[in-house]
Structures are given as C-alpha cells and as structure tokens.
C-alpha positions in Angstrom: 0.0 0.0 0.0 2.9 2.4 0.5 3.6 2.5 -3.2 -0.1 3.2 -4.0 -0.3 6.0 -1.5 3.0 7.4 -2.8 1.6 7.3 -6.3 -1.5 9.1 -5.1 0.6 11.9 -3.7 2.4 12.1 -7.0 -0.8 12.3 -9.0 -2.2 15.0 -6.9 0.9 17.1 -7.5 1.3 16.1 -11.2 4.7 14.6 -10.6 5.7 12.1 -13.4 7.3 8.8 -12.8 10.2 9.9 -14.9 10.8 12.9 -12.6 10.5 10.9 -9.4 12.8 8.1 -10.8 15.4 10.7 -11.9 15.4 12.2 -8.4 15.5 8.7 -6.9 18.6 7.9 -8.9 20.2 11.2 -7.9 19.6 10.2 -4.2 21.5 6.9 -4.8 18.6 4.6 -5.8 19.6 1.8 -8.0 16.5 0.3 -9.6 15.1 1.0 -13.0 12.2 3.3 -14.0 10.1 0.2 -15.0 10.5 -1.3 -11.5 9.7 2.0 -9.8 6.6 2.5 -12.0 5.4 -1.1 -11.3 5.9 -0.6 -7.6 3.9 2.7 -7.7 1.0 0.9 -9.4 1.1 -2.0 -6.9 2.4 -4.5 -9.3 5.8 -5.2 -7.7 7.2 -5.3 -4.2 10.4 -3.5 -3.3 12.7 -3.8 -0.3 12.0 -1.3 2.5 15.1 0.8 1.7 14.1 1.2 -1.9 10.4 2.0 -1.0 11.5 4.6 1.5 14.0 6.1 -1.0 11.1 6.5 -3.6 9.0 8.1 -0.9 11.9 10.4 0.0 12.2 11.4 -3.6 8.5 12.3 -3.9 8.5 14.2 -0.6 11.5 16.2 -1.6 9.9 17.1 -4.9 6.8 18.1 -3.0 8.9 20.3 -0.8 10.4 21.9 -4.0 6.9 22.6 -5.2 6.0 24.1 -1.9 8.9 26.6 -2.1 7.3 27.8 -5.4 3.9 28.3 -3.8 2.2 25.0 -4.6 0.7 23.4 -1.5 0.4 19.6 -1.8 -2.8 18.1 -0.4 -0.9 15.0 0.8 2.6 13.5 1.3 4.1 10.1 0.4 4.1 7.7 3.4 7.2 6.0 4.7 7.3 2.3 5.6 5.8 1.3 8.8 8.6 -1.1 9.7 12.3 -0.5 10.0 14.9 -2.9 8.5 14.8 -5.0 11.7 11.0 -5.4 11.6 10.3 -3.0 14.4 7.3 -0.6 14.0 8.1 2.9 13.0 6.1 5.9 14.1 5.8 8.7 11.6 2.4 10.5 12.0 3.4 13.2 9.6 2.7 11.1 6.5 -0.9 9.9 6.8 -2.4 8.5 3.6 -4.1 11.1 1.4 -7.7 12.0 2.4 -8.5 14.2 -0.5 -12.0 13.9 -1.9 -12.4 13.2 -5.7 -9.2 13.5 -7.6 -7.7 15.9 -5.0 -5.6 17.8 -7.5 -4.5 21.1 -6.1 -4.6 24.0 -8.5 -1.3 24.7 -10.2 0.4 28.0 -11.1 2.9 29.0 -13.7 5.5 26.2 -13.5 3.1 23.2 -13.8 4.5 21.9 -17.1 8.0 21.8 -15.6 7.0 18.9 -13.3 5.7 16.6 -16.0 
C-alpha cells in the first residue's frame, strides 16, 4: 500500500514517474524506471530501503513545489517497519484523504514537473 499511497501523492501534485525516478537515482537509488513504475502501481514489491527512497524522492519534490507556492494536499508515506522489523512511528505522513481526484490548483510552472 505504501507505493499506491506514494503514487496518489504524485498524481495530486502532477509529478511524473520519470521525474521521481530521476530524483530517486540522484539520491542513490539503484533500480530502473520500469520497476519504480510497477511498484507505484502496486504490481511489484520493493525492499524497505528502496520503498523509502522512492518516498523520500517524492516528498523532496513536493517540498520543492511548496517553495514555489504550490501546496500539496498529501505526502508520500514512509514504511511502517524499520529494517529490523520494528514498527516505526511517523504520524506526519498519513495516507491522502482528498475527496475526488484531489488535485490542487497549479500556477505557472506546472508543465516543468511533468
């Protein structure tokens, strides 16, 4: 479900898989765009570290948008378990609760993020 919720946050902010994957690679991620896309659509499982790296990439891009005046309606959630199998507590990333498609209105630089 983490990937599906991450994809929801991406859709609401109009972030493309290519943009997220590029940022993911720049952060040190090491899997292909196809695998990231499959994960985001719930078709493939990823290890916790890769899942959280994709989440971090999305949230950093959302932070970049926020600096330009776009307020995201939701954030990508991090995994609920750490690498040792212990529960994590991160209340700042609840799954998106937007009604409908939840797309926030965009200003000027919208096409830059596709």
